[in-house]
N, C-alpha and C positions, 0 to 999 in steps of 0.2 A: 444403311436401312434408312435411314432419312433422306438419301438420294432418291431410293427407289420407292418410297411414300410420295416425295414430290413428282416424280417420272410419272408414277401412277395416276396422281390428279392430272398433270398434264395431257398424258395421252387420252385420258378418258375424256376432257373437255374438249381437245382436240378433234376427237372423233365426232364429238356430237356436233361441232360447227361444221366441218366437213361434210355430216351427213345432211344438216340442214341445208347447206349450201348447195350440193350435188344433187339432193334427193336420192331415195333407195335404190333405183335402178343403178344410176351411173356409180353411186357409193357402193353398192355390190360388187361392180366392175373392178373396181379400184381396189378394193380390201381383197378379193380374189387373186389378183397379180401381185400386189404387194406382198403377200403372204407366201407367195410362190417364190417370190424374189428373196425373201429374208430366209426362206428353206434351203435354197440352193446356193445362197450366198454364205449360209454357216457351214453348209456339209462342203463348200469348197475347201476350207480349212483342214478337212481331213484331220482332224483331232489336234493339230500344231497349236491351236489357240489355246489349248488345256495343257498340253505339253511343255509349254514353256512355263505355266504354273507349277508343275510337277519338278521341272529340273533347275530352273532359275534361283529358288531358295537353295537349293544345294550347293550350286557354283557359287552363290555370294558368301555361304560360309566357308567355303574352300577357297575365297580370294581368289577364284578362276574367272577373273573379268573377260579374259579373250573367249571362253566359252560361252560367256552371257551374252557379248556382241553378235558372236556367231549363231547362237541359237536365235537371237531378235532377228538378225538379217534373214537366216536361212527360213525361218518360218514367214516372214512377209513376202519374200520372192516367191516360195512354193504356194502360198494360198492364192496370190495374185495371179500366177500362171495357171493355177488349177481355175480359178474360177473364169478366167478368160477363156479357157478351153470349153467349159461347160456352156458359158454364154455364147461362144461360136456355134457348138452342137444347137443349142436352142433356136438361135437365127436361122440355121440351115434348117429346122423341122419346120421352123413356121413358114419359110419358103417353099418346102415341099409339100408339106400337109394343111398349109393354109386355108384351103378352101375345105377342110373338114371341121375347122375351128369356128365357134359362132363369131359372126365378124366384129361383135362388139369388143371382143378379146383381142383381136389380132395385132391392132396397133399399140395397145398398152403392154401386150407380152414382149413386142418389140423393143420398145423404150427400156421397159423393165430388165432385159437383158444386158444392157450396158451398164446396170447398178452394182452387177454382182461381184465386179472386182474390189468396188469401194467396201462393199458389206463386209467382204472375206478378210480385207485389209484392217478394216475398223474392228472387227471379232480378234485379229492377232495381238493388234495394240492394247485392245480392253485386256486380253490375257497378259499381256507384258506388265501394263500399269498395275494390274490386281497383285501380281507375283512379286513386285515392289513394294505393296503397301500404299498405293497411291489411288485410293478409290474415288477421287473426285476426275483426275484426268482418266480414269477408266469408264466410269459409268456416265458422268454428264453429258458427253458427247452424244452417245447413240439416245440415252434416253431421257435428256433434257432440252439439248441444243436441237437434235434433229428433228422430232417432232413441233418444236416452235416454229423453226425454218421452214416446214413443209407447208404448215398452217398459213405463214405469213406470205410465202411465196404464191400458194393458191389464191388468197385474198387479193396479191398484188397482180395477180394475172385477170383475176376477173376485174378487179378496177379498171386495168388497161384494156378491156374488151373481150377476153378471152371467154370461152363457153365454160361454164362450170359442170365440166365432166370428168371421166376418168382419164381422158388422154392429158388434161391440165394437170390433174392431180399426180399422174405417175410422172410429168417431166417436172413437177414440183419435187415429188420425192427425189427424183435423180439430182437434181442440183443441191439440194440439202444435204445428199447424201455426201456427194464430191466436197462440199464445202466443210463439213463436219468431221470427216476422217483425214483430209488433208491436213487441217489446222491440227488434230489430235496428233498425226504424224510428226508435224514440226516440235509440237512440245515434247512428246515422249521421247524423240530422238535426242533432243538437246538434252533432256534430264538423263539420259542414259549414257550420253558422252561424257557429263558431268560427273556422274557417279561412278562411272566406271571407265576410266581413261585408259583403255587397251591400247596397245601399239599395234597389235595384229590380230586377226580374229583366229579362232578355231571351230571346226565344222565337225561333229561326229553325226553325219548324216542319217547312217544306219541306225544307230544308237536310239536317235530321236523318233525315228520314223518306225521302229518296231515297237515304241511305245505309243506314239501318237495314233497309230492304225487302230489300235484296239480301243483307246479313247474313241475315235471315230465313230467305230462301230456302235459304242456305247451311247454316245451323246448324239450320234445320227438316228439311232433308234428313237432315243428318247425327243429329240427335237421333233421329228416327224411325228411322233406319237401326239405331241402337246399341239400340232399344227395341221396334221393331216385332215383333221375332221373338216375345216373351211374347206378345202381343197376339193374333198368328196362332195359337200353341200354344194359346191359351183357344179361339179359334172353332171349331179341330178338333177339339180333343182335351179331355176332362174336366178337371176342378180338380186331379185328384190327378197328372196328368201334367204341367200347369203349374207345381205344387208342385215337382215334380223338376227340371223344365227351371231354374225359376228358381234353385232351389239351386245347381245346376251353375254357373249364369252368375255368381251371387253368389260361389261360390268362386272363381271365375275373375278376379272384379273384384279379388281381391287382388292379381293380375298387372296389369291393366287399370289401378289407378289409379295406376301409375307415369307411364302415359301422360296421363292426365288432371292429375296434379299437375304434369308439365311443362308442359302446354298452358295451365295457370291462371297460372305464374309467368312463363311467356316473351311472353304477349299483350302486356304493357305497354312491356316490350323491345324487341319487334318492332316496335310503333308507334312507338316513339321513334327507331329506327334506319332505319326506312322515311323517316321524316320529314327525316332528315339525307341526306348525300350519300357517306357512306362506305362503299361498297358491299361493300369486303372486311371490314369490322366486320359487315356484315349477315351475309353469308357464312359467316364464322367463328363467329358466334354461332348461324347456324341449324344448322350442322354439330356445335356443341355439343350443341343440344337432341337430336338425333339420338343421339348417345353416352349421354346421360343417359336417354334413353328405352330404347334397346335392350338394354344390358346388364344394369341393374336387372332389366328385364322377363323376360330369359332366364333369371337366376338365380333368380329369384323363382317363376317361371312350372315351372321344374324341381322345386322343391321343391314347389309346390301339387300338381302333378299325382303326385309321389311318395306325397303324404301323402293323395292323394284319396280312396281309399275311407276312410280314419278320417275326415276332415273332413266326408264326406258323411253317415256315419253317425250324427254328431253330430245332423243333422237328424231322423233317424228311421231304422227298418230299411229300409224301403220306399225311401229315397233314393239306396241306393248303387248303383241301377241307372244313375245320372247319372253315373258315372266316366269312361266312354268319351267321353261328351260333353263332358268338361273336355278331353279331349286333343284333340278337334276343334276346339274353341272356341280352344284356345291356339295352334293353327296360323294362325287369322285375326289373332289378339292379335299375334304375334310379326311378323307380315307388315306390321301397321300400325306396330310398334314400328322397324321398318327404316327407315323413314323420318320418324319423328318427327313433331311436330305440324304438319305440311304446310299444313294447312288455315288456320292460325292466320296464317302468314307471308302465304299469298294474301289473306285478308281483310283484315289490315292493309297489303299493298302495294296495296288497291285491284283486285285481279284478282276481282271479286266473280261476274260472271256465269260465269266460267268454272268458278270453285269450286261454283256452284251446279248448273252443268250435271254437274260431277263426280258430285255427291252425289245428285243426281236419276237419274242413271245407275246407280250403286251401290243406291240405293232400290229402283228398278225391277228389277235384278238379285235383289235379297234376296227382295222380294215374289215374283216369278215363279219363283225357286228353292224359297221355301217350299210355295208353291201346288202346285208339282209333286211336290217331296220328301217332305213330310210324309205325303201320302196311301198312299206307297210305303214309307218309312223311319220314320215315326213321329217321336220327339225325335230320333234321328239324324238325319233329314233336315232337321228345323230346324236343327240345330248345322250340319249340313254346307252350308246355305243361308247361313247368317248368316259362316262362316268365308269361304267362297265370296265374298261381296259385299266382307267386308274384303280380301278379296287384291284384287279389283277395283279398289277405291276407292284402296286403297295405291299401284298400278301407274299409275294416272290421275293419282294426285297427283305422283309422281315424276316421270313424263313432261310434264307442264304446268310445273310448277317449273322443271324445267331448262331448258324451251323458252322461257317467258315472262319467267323473272327470271334466268338464266344462273346460278342455283345447284343443285349437285346436292345434294340431301337423299338420301343413303343411307348405311347403316352402313359400307359400304366406300369412301367417297367422302373421308376426311381427307384423303389425301396428294394429291387432284386438284388441279389449278389453279383459281383462281377466273375466271370470263370473264364477261365484259359480256352483258347480255340481247341487245344488237345483233350481237355476234359469233355468239351462238346461232343468232338467227334467220338470219343469213346463211348459217351451217353447212347 
């Protein structure tokens, strides 16, 4: 939680500095390309980065060191190969369709393709470290070191005479990602070898893939749901508008980090509780995560909205038009906070198909609303579409968790009795 607080502050300040250095047009180009790279890099894992969290604690309890090492190695290789294939496909698409893409996006997209394998590897290493209870090794490379290095590399390049544009920023992001991921790889590999001194490896690829792929559907739909709005804005509107929308979204990330912090902290505990038979403890912990998510989100959100005009002005004078966007986005964030990290509970409880269906529905709603509302209301339409999709997502998660697991994950449910899943079905 502390790491995510620090990382949220670092991300916010670094984005302000980048926007100031680059101007709204070049900054808009950069964030459009960087968001695409982050999305594709994450999706390249095909769920293996979370499958590691699902299986590793079980193998550790059983003393199956060979399976742990096999899982770690397989997940890394799979993610790297998958990301490389996606990057190659993207480069080929740029070659054949480059004349149909706005010229200011072509070179940054080409450079961004080369960062995908390292983003995918970093996500797998993150999952491996979290599964072992190493939060500093898991989160600090991606959320603290990398943004600081991007900023430092951009500043250094400008000092050496490079232009302060999107091309410079994406090259800096490429270098920072390779540096942090490779360093993280060395640290986590060393710790794994020391903790699990296996003489050989066991590979259960089919078993892992059967779990990883449904997780990929859930997390893939969710990840696209939380990031696709920036891409759609970039398709419909010029880079300056992308910059304003991203700045508003990054400002509200100061609120959203509470949700992500609780989600990251709860995954391993949910996995352990689901593996046991104490449903009362599981339900109690689920309600605790809701409390941890909602009240800090409400307090931080109120403070951020009150300070919104000032915070946005830090990006530049033209960014203040994004204040209303922060209010609209907050409505969706607080709806999510009211049910806590419900999708994590569904994933760890094995309810993968229904989880994927929920996020598919929310993503379709998000895309449809964006397509309809952006031409009508511009940036306000994009924010409304995103908030509306969050409300739909939260509602579906609450209903499904209550019916399938008998657990009421809702901010007002603390006093409600725990019911078994069978009694819910009977009702």
